[in-house]
N, C-alpha and C positions, 0 to 999 in steps of 0.2 A: 740370312737365311731367306730364300724367295718366297713371298706369299702365296700360298695356294688356296682359290676359291673353293669353300666347301662343296660347289657344283662339279669341281673338277676331279673328285673322288668319290667312291661308293658312299652312298648316304648310309649312316648307323642304323641298325635294323630296332625297330620300337619295341619294346617289350610287350608281352600279351597284355599287361595290365595297362600300359600307356596307349596301346592300340585300342582297346575296350574304352578306355577314357575318350579318346578322340573320337569314336564312334558315338558314345552318349552325348558328347558336346554337340556332334553334328546334328544329333537329332532334337535337341532342343532349342537350336537355332533357329530364326524366322526363316521361312523360304522368301527367296526373291519375290514370288508372287505376294506374299504377305507384306513384304517389307515397300514394296510398290504402292500396296494398299494403304499402309501407314502414310507414305508421302500424300498421297491424294487426300486422305482424311484431314491431314495436317494444314495443307494448302487450301483446301476449301472452307476449312474451318476459321482460320485466319482472314481470309477474304470474305467471309460471311460476316465477322465481328465487324468489319471496317467499311460494310456496305453502305450505299445509299439510303438514309432514314434510319440507319442505326443508332441507338442512343450513344455509341462510342465512334460515330461517323468522324472521321478526322483525327481522333485522338490515339490511333495506334500507330505507336513509334517503330516497334519491330516485333516479330513473332518468331520464333526459333525453337527447335527442340531442346528438351532438358533430360535431365536423369540419365537412364541407360542408353537411350537411343544417341544422346550426343556423345556418350564414350565408348559406344559400341559394345556394349555389354548387356545389350536387351536379352533375354530368353523368351520363350513362349509361356504364356501364363497357363495354359491349357496345351500341353505337349499333343495330346491324341486330337486336337483340334486345330492345331497349329494357330491358336489364339492368341494375342498379345496385347499389351497395354501400351499406349503412348502418353507421354508426359511432356507437356508444351510450356514455353514461358512467353507470356504477351505482356511488353513493354507498353506502357500508358502515357500519354502527357496530361497528366494530373498533378495536383500538390503531392509530394511525397508523404506529408502526414495527414493526408484525407482519411476520413472515416472509414475504417477496414469493412464493416458492415455495409456501407455505402457502395464502395468500390466493387466488392463481390456481387451485391445485389445488379448493380449495373451492368456487369459482366453477364450475368445469369439472364438478365432481360434481352441483351444484345444478341445472346446465342439463342435464346428459346423463341424469340421472334412470336408473331401473331399465329392464332391458330391456323393450322394447314401448311404453315412454312415448313423449311426444310428439317430443323432441327426441335420444332414445337413437341413437348411432352418426351423427349429424350433426354431432358437436361437436369442435374441434379446440382444443389448449392450446398458446398462442403465448408469447412472450417479455413481452408487456405485457397481452394481452385473450385472451378466449375467442371464436372464431369459430363460428358456426353457419352451413351451408350448407342452402339448401333444393332442393327437386327442379329447379328451374328454373334453378339455378346462382347466384341470389341469395344473397350473404353478408352477415350481420352481425356486424361486431366490438363485443363488450361489454366496456368497460374499467373494471376495479374501481379506486376511489379510496377513499380514507379522508380527511376534513376535517381541516387542522391548525388548533389553537386560535389565537387572536389575528392570523389572517390575513385577507385580503379575503373576500367571500362567495363561498362554494363551492371555495375554494382548497384543496388536499389534495396527500396523497403517491398518486403512482403507484407500482405494485408492478412492477419489472423481474427477471425470473428466467431466465436461459438454463443449465440446469444442465450441459449438455455442455461449456461452456467455462468455469464456474464463476463467469459474473455473476450479482449479485444485490445490488438496492440498491433505495432510494426516490427518487422525481425529483418534485419541486415541480411542480404543475400547477395551472391554472384554466381549462379549455376554456369553461365557461359563461362566465368573465369575458371572454374573447377573444371570444366569439359576440357578446355584449351591445355591446362596443366596436365590432367590425367593424359590425355592422348600424345603430349610430348615426353610423358615421363615412361611410357609403356611401348619401347621401341619394339619392333619386330627382330627375332633371330632369325638369320637366314636359315640355319640347318633345322630349325624348328619348321619354319615354313615349307622348305623343301620337303622334309617327312612328310608332312600334312598334304602337301600338294599332290606327292607320288601316290599317297592313299587314295585321294580324292580320285586321282587320273585312273588308278586300276578299278575303282569301283564306280566310275561313271558319273561321279556325282561332282565335277566342276560347274559351277555356276559362274554366270555373267554379272558383271555390276550392273546396277540400275542407273538410269540417267540423273545426272545431277539435280538438286532440290533441295528446299530447305531442309528437309530431314537428310542426314547425311547418306552417302551412296550405300547401299549394301555391299559388304566387305565379305568376300568368301572366309570360310573358315582359316584357310590355307595363309590367309595375309594377315591373321591377327597375331598378335605377340601371345608368347604363353601365358603370361600373366592375364591377360584379358581371357583368354579360354578359362583359366583356373578359377578365375573369379566367378564366370558364368557356371561353373560346375558346383563352386559353393553355394551359389545363390540357388541353385537348383535342388542341393541338397536340403538348404533350409527351408524352400516351400514345400518339400516332401515331409519333412518334420513339423511343420506348422499347419498340416492339413486340417488336422482334428484339435488343434490346440488354440485356445482362446488368447486373446490378448494380441498387441502390436508385434508384428514380427521384426527383428532388425532389419533396418532400412537399408536398402543397396548402397546409399551414396555412404553409409559410415561403412560399409564393409568395402568399398572401393578406396576410400581413403587412406583407411588401415593398411590394405594391401599395397600402397606404395611406400609403405615403411619398410617393406622386406626387400632385402637383396635379391634378386633373381636367383632361382636354386640350380638352372642351368645342367640339370641331370633328368631330364624329361617330364611330362606332364604331371604324372603322379606325384613325384617329389615338389612341383611346383605348388601342386594343390595342398599338399602335406606341409609345407613351408609356411605359406600363406595362412592357412587353418591353425596351425601351431602359434604362429605370432598373434594373431588374434585374440586366441583363447588365453595366451600369458598376458595379455595387456588387460582384457576382463578381469582376470584373476587377480592380477597385481593391486588393480584398482579396489576389487572387492576386499583385499586383505586390509586396504587401508580405510576401508568402511565408506568408500564413495563410489559413485557411478562414473563411467567414464566419459570423460569431456573430449569430444573429436570435433575439429574445426576445419572449415576450408581452408587448404594450405595456399589458396590464391586468394584469400580474402578472409582474415583470420575473425573478425567480428560474426562470421556467418556460422552458425554453431550448428553442426550436422545431427548431433545428438540430444538435440533439446526435447524430443518427444520419445526417445526410446534410447538406453534403457530408463524407465521411472523409478525401477527399483532394484535393490541389490539382487533378490531373487531373481527376474527377469534376466538380468546379466549373468548370474551363475548358471541359470538352465542354459543359456545359448553358449556358455563356454563348454559345458559339458558336452553338448549337441558337437561342437567341434571337436572334442577330444575324442568322440565316438566316432565321427567321421575319419579320423587320422588312424585309430585303431582297425577300423574296417578296411580302410585303403591298405593297410599293413598285410591284412590277411589276401586282398586281391592280389598283392605283390607275390604271394607265396606259388611258386609255380608247382606245387604239389597240391593245389586245390582242385577239387573234382569241378565238372562242368557245372553241376546242380549245384554246389557251393558257391560258386563263381556268380550263378545266376542270382542266387539267393542275397549274396551281398548287395550286388547291381539294383534289384528289385528295391530293396531297404534303402539305400542311399539316394536313388534316383529315380525311382518310380519304375512301373512295370512296362509302360511304352518305350521309354528311353533305354530301360534294361534290354528288354525284347529284341529291341533293334541292334543292339552291342553284339548281343548272344548270335544274332543271325548273321551278322557281318562276319563274326569270328568262326562259324560253321562254314561259311562260304570260302573264305580265305583259305582255311583249313582243308576244304574238298579241292580248290583250285592246286594248292601246293601239293598234294596227294597226286593229282591227275598229271602235273607235269614234272613230277619227281624232285621237287626241291624240298621237300619235308625232311628233315633229318632225325635220326634216332640214336641214343646212346647204347652203350654197351647194355643196359639193363632193359632197354626197348622204349625207355621214357622219350617222350618227343622233346627235342632240343629246340631252344628258342632265344632270339635275341644273339648275345655275343658268344654264346655257348653253341649255337647253331653256325655262326660264323666261322668259330674256330675251327669246329669239327666238320666243316663242309667237304675238306680232301679226303678224309678217311671214315665220315659216317654213311651208313647205309640209306640210300634214298628210298622214300616210301614208294610203294606201288599202288595204282588206283584201286586195286581189289583188296588194299588192306582194310582188315576189319574195324569199323568204326564205331561197334559196340562197347559198352561200359562207361560208367558214371565217372571213372577216374582218369578219363584220358586229360592229360595236361593240354591247356590252349596254346 
């Protein structure tokens, strides 16, 4: 059989639920402008620590992004403000068993500088990193590590110090190794990418890549793997649930590692999200039944324990498993093509927040208007709007909508 490229035949039409999730995902992305800003912050901060006269002058081995920026799964921490947080890793030429309190204090002093200098007064010392907060609320967390001889590339010791509780220890980590592993495991599905690209093209939202820099180039949503986009939606749902909840939220790195354990769903974005969420909930509940909290490790460097600070209790583990089950149930409701527009908006608000939900609904109404105006909207014999495969199958016989079709009524199927 001759291979036929997916781009040589008509692209499958995304379901209304998938289309709305694509638009939610688009809304929680960092804009190219904010991504460029993150690049500038990261580069300037690294250069500042290694400047002439710095306590760490000549001791900076490398400086690179960590966390979600390194894996392409970063989302806006504040969607309405397009605000983001950046994780950075700074490798230092120091003894790997240096006193953690001393290393962190040294980095703090190197960044804070003298009164009147660039970052003075914007710096906070934390248990594992130093945080810089900019005028617009953007935060950069810079974590110092020192490489360990005889270990995989860039593996090193992290420094943990909490003087108020007496905690002080070294933790083996390899954030660079995990990012390389994650990116290698999340291949782009060309069909999924083409659907996203075609939607972006119609909506006029194709964006260009930023220039190469220590922070990875901005990647348009259409060039992200379905698993990456699904993980971003799960993170957004987590953030919404934890808005008014005390305690540490499940770390993004834990969710990313667990997502790699799941085979790609290959049946649309909604199914990808549901598949990953179900798997993580299953894993959490399985460990809970055995009376223990989950142990999640860096697949690129197993001494690196991702779950060392969450979950700290069976209760915290159980609560998040319930959150994930709830997410899957709500997605099932969203998939119901008989859901009213009001119900759809309510579900999206609940899962992903008002700003992202409002954007998705606006795009839905806009695409519906366009379909009516160009006569491409199809109706079944009962008058219900046909979508997805049903619309394609009925295209030859269904009655096209006219621009004057009445749009009133809350039960119009998206």
